[in-house]
Structures are given as C-alpha cells and as structure tokens.
N, C-alpha and C positions, 0 to 999 in steps of 0.2 A: 441277745439284744441287738437290734438293728442300728448300725452306725448312721448317724445323721450328719450330713456335711454342714460344716459351719458356714454361715453366709460370709461372703467376701466383703470386707469393709468398703464402704462407698468411696473412700479416699484413694483406695488402691486400684479402682477400676479405671483403666485408661480412657480418657475422653477423646472423642473425635475432634480433630482440629477444626475450628470454624472455617467455613468456606470463605476464600478470599473474594472480595467484591470485584466486579469487572473494573478494568482500568478506566474505561469510558463506557457510559451507559446513558443513552437518551431514550426517552419515552414520549412519543407523540410531540416531539419538539417542533415548535411552529414559530415563525417570525413574519409579522405583517407590517407593511408600511402603507397605511391607508387602505386602499383597495388592492394593493399588490401583495401577494403572498410569496415572499422570498424563500420560505422554507415551510413545508407542509407535512406535519405529523411524522417527523423522522424518527425511526426506531433503529438504533445502532448499538451493538454491544461488542466491545473489544476486550480481550483478556490481556493480562500483563505479558509483554513480549510480542504481541501481535504487531505486524507491520501492514497497515491497511492503506491501499491505494484508492484515492477518491477521484473518480473519473467523471468528467462532465464538461459541457461547453461553458463559456463565460456566461455568468448570470444564472447558473444552475442552482446555486445555494451552497457551494463548497466553502467560500470565504465566510459566509454568514454563520455556518455551522462552527467553524473554527473560532470565530470571534466570541460566540456564545460560550463555547467550552473554555475559552481563555478568560472568561468573566468580563469581557469588554463590551458585551451587548446583552441586553435583557430580552429573553424570549417573550413572545406574546402569549404562548400557551405551552403546556408540556414541561418536562423537566430534563435537566442534564446533570449527570453526576460524574465526578472523576474520583477514582479510588474510594467510592462509597459516599462521598460528600457532594451535596448539592452545590453547584457552582454559584448559585445565588445565595448570598449571605455568608459565604465562606471564602472571601476574597484572599485573605492571608494564606490559607491552605492551598488554594488554587495557584497563587503566585509562587509558592515554594515547590510545588509538584508538577507544574506545567511550564514548558517552554514554547512560546509562540513566535514563529518566524513569518511575518507578513510577506506579501508579494512585492513590497517596495522597501527601500532602505532609507532609514532616517539617520544620516550621519551627522557628525559634529566637525565642521571644517577645521577648527583650531586644535583638534586632538590627533595624536598619532594612534596607530592601531592598538598598541599596548595601553595607552592612556584611556582610550575608548572602553576597552574591556575592564580596566581597573575601576573606571567610573561605575559601570554596571555591577561589578563585584561589590562595590561599596553600597550601591542602591539595594542589592539583595541581602545586605547585612553580613557579608563575609568579613570576619575580623581582619584588621589591617595586617597583622603578622602573617596571615595566610594568603592574602590577595595575590602577591607576586607569584607564588608557586602555582596557585590556581590559574592565573592568567597564562603562565608559561606552559602549563599542562594543556590548556585549551588551544593555545597557539600551535603546540606540537601536534595535537590530534587533528587539527584542521589544516596543518602544513602551512602555517602563516608566520613561522618564526622569522623567516628572512624578510618579512614586511613589518616587523613589530615597531620599527621607528618611522615608518612611512606615514604621511598624513592620510587620513581616511578618505579625503576627497581626491587623492591621486590614484586610487586603486581602479583596476579594470573591473568590468562587470562580474567576471568570474571570481576575482578576489573579494569583491564587495559581498557576493553571496556567501562566500566562505566566512567572512567576518560577521555577517548577519547570523549565520548558524553558530559561530563561536560564541556570540553574545548570549544565545538561548541556552548554551551549555555551561555557562559560567557557574551557575548554582546547581548544576548536576541534577536536573529534574528527571524523574522516571518517565514522564510523558512528554512527547514532542509533537507539536502541531506545525507542520511545514507547508505553507501555501505557495505552490509553484516554485520550489527552490531551484529548478533548472531553467526557469523562464529567461529567455533572451541570451542564453549562453551559447558559445560556439561548441562544436563537437567535442574538443578536448576538455573544455571546462565541464561539460555535461557528464563526461565519463568520470572526471575527478570527483564531482559532487555525488555521483552514483556510488562510487567506491567508498566515499565517506559515509554515506547512508548505510551501506552494508556493514561498515565497521561499527556504527552505532547500533545496528541490529544485533551484531555479535556481542555487544556490551549489555544487551538485555533491555534496551529502551523500547517502550511502546510508542509506535510512530503512526500518526495519521498524516499522510502526505498526498497532496493534490498535484496533478501534472497533466499536461497535454501530450507528454512523451510516453504514450501508452505502452510501447514495447519495453521500455526501461522499467516501468512499474511492474510488469509481469516477471521481470528477472529477479526481484528481491522481495516483493510483497507476498505474504502468505495468504492475504485476503484482499479482495477488490470489491468496490461498490460503484455502481453507475447511477448518477443522479441527473435528473432533467426536470426543469421547471419546478425546482424545489422538492421533488419527490424522489425517494430512493427506489429506482426501478428494480434493481436486483443486486444482491451481494453474495459473496461466497468465495471459494477458492477459484483459481484460474480454471481448473477442470470443471467445476460446477457452472461457471459462466459459459464455458464452451458448450456444455451439455444443454444449458438453457437456450443458447443461440442455435442449437442443432448444428454446431460447428464440428461435424465429424471429420476426422482426418481423411485426406484423399491420397491414395497410393497410385503413383504413376508407374506403368509397366511398359517396357519395350520388348517386343516379341520378334524373334528371328523365325520367319515362316508364316504359318497359317493363323491369321488373326481370328477368323471365324471360329475355329476350334477353341481358341482361348476364351472367346466371348461366351460360347455355349457352355463350356465347363464352369466358368465363373458365375454365370447367371443361374445355374442350377444349385449353387451352394447357398444354403440358408443364411450363412453368415455375411453374405454380400448383399448390400442394399441396392446398388445399381452399378452398371458398367457403361462408361461413355467413351467414345473415340474422339481423339483430339490430336491432329497433326501427326498421325502415325503412331500415337501412344494410346494406351488404354488407361483411363482414369477410373479407379475403383473406390467406391465409398462403402464402408462397412456398416452393418446394422448397429454394432456396439462400438462406440468410440474408444473404449478402454481395451478392446481386443487387439492383441499384437498381430501384425500383418504377416508373420512368418508362415502361417498356414497356406497363404496364397502360393508360395514357392512349392510346397508339397503337392498342392492340388494340380498345379500346372505341370510340374515334372512328372507326376503320376499319370497325366494324360499325354505324355510325350511331347509337350509343347516346349520348344527351345526358348529359353529366357535370355534376353540380352541384359536387362537391368531392371531393378525395382527400387523405387524411391518414395518414401512417405513424405507428405507435405501437411504440416499442421496449420490450421487457419490462424492467422495473426490476431492479436488482441484488438488491433484497429478494426478488423472485419467484424469481430464480435460486437464492438461498440456501435458500429454502423447498423448492425442488424437489430440491436436492442433499443436504439434511440431513434427519435424522429427528427432530430436536428432543430428543435423548437427552443427558442430562448425567450426570456421575459422582457 
C-alpha cells in the first residue's frame, strides 16, 4: 500500500511577513497657487533608514514638498504617504511619526533652552514624569547641555539650528524633514550639524534633508534628488547621478619622457574614452566610470613609458548639479 503524505495543517505553514510600506511615498504630488505650479507630479519613494538629499535652487519646490509631508499644506493633486498612511486625514499619526524642521526658527523669548524643549514635550503628549529625562537626552544628543539655562533669543545661529533640531527630536519620530539645516552657518557650525545628522542616520532615522551645501550632502546621503521648477529631474545614488551627468572620472598622468608614445598607447586601448593634454599632463577619461584606473599603469609600463605620477579626479556633486539643471527658478 502506498504511503500518502498527510497535509500540513494550514496553521503550521509559516507566512511571509507583510512588506513594510515605504517611509515616504508620493504619487504625482502637485501643488498649485493660482497659475503657478510650485510642485508638479512629484514621485518619490524612500525606504526606512534612507537619507535623501534634496537638491535644488530657491523656489524649486523643496519646502513645499516638506510642508505637504508634514501635513501643513494640502496638495492640489496626487497623494503623499508616510509609513503607509495618507498625510491628509491622518494628522495625529503624521505628528507622532514626523519631525519637521523649517528653514527658520520660531523661538520664545521668555523661555530658556530647556523650558522651550519641555514646552514641546508637553505639546507632544509626553507624560510629565518623563519630560525631564527626554529633554536631557535630546540636549545631550545635540550637544546643548551647556546652554540649557540660556534664553533662546541669546543663542548664536549655529546653536539656534541645533535647538530647532532638538525640538523635532523630542518625540523621537522615525522620519525627519530638515529644510536647509545648515543655512547661514559658519564652517565649524556646518561641520557640527553634519556630524549630528550622521549620528541620526546611525540611529536609523529616515531623513529628507535639503541643502545648498551639495558636497556635504554627498558625504552622508545614500540617495539624492535634483528638483527644478517643481519637477524632480533625477534621483538615485551619487554614482547613478554621476552616470546620468556623464560625470566620468578623469585621471591625470605625468610622464617622464615621450608624451607621444604615451598618447598613442592610451588611445589604442578600448577602455579609454579620450586623452587630452593640459599643461604638460595627460588627462584620461575612461569609457566606464566604474572601472578602476590601475590598468593604465600596466599599459604604460608595458610600453616602457616612464610614469611620474597618476592621480584620479572625481567630478564634484556641484558639477553634476550644474550639468543636470538649467538654473531656472519660478
């Protein structure tokens, strides 16, 4: 008699975990003011833990996007979701899960730094017995403990930006919308804010941050987007944006001896896109921007060319921005 396998009870079959919704998801998000379209059909998707750098000139639509995601502005068309919930009609959910830092600071002259944060902790519904610890933790994270008794209107611009960031962290939201957090800061304060954002990244926050300091965004954002006149022109990793801008790295080579020989050898190699001369140096552009330049050393040495130095130069993020945008504002 043939053995028949008994069916596995349905309850014992492991079920696949449901897919987590994106942290931020906009579909054809549009905002119009009369005849002016401030935001035009924006499609943006960020997963939990993403740090997205929003790049664009003033008036491009960055602040408008953040205000809609924070539930402060109603879109004219399209949808915006945070953690799977539509921001329209779910105000309490958005306020609990999103921290929005505008590009200006609304302080309260009669409050100290710690009183200011305790006020917002109360507004966010944090129980009284927990507020002092929450405020102390946030002060420590933002390195503001030594200013906790200072009036808010006595702070420098850099300290004010830290306090503004501390405010949005009081209720520990998983999503942060930071509009120009480094605006108007001196070099030291910009570095301090950048390091603070890196720490928030390590804590697993999903961050949408806009800035004109493009090189700094490239240091800690895993994704970037360029917006102009309300339209998202391109988005992706730094490498993807470089590729889109045809921003191939250039390798500078200094030769001891016969330049003509070096040029002929390099131009014959299919991996080399072009060879240019510049002030006694050879500037080599590769066909594939992901290809390592070490093969150039082997090619030149194999042709008995005496190499003095070889230096790769990656195009800067500012150059990519200029290539991909037209500099038009509304």
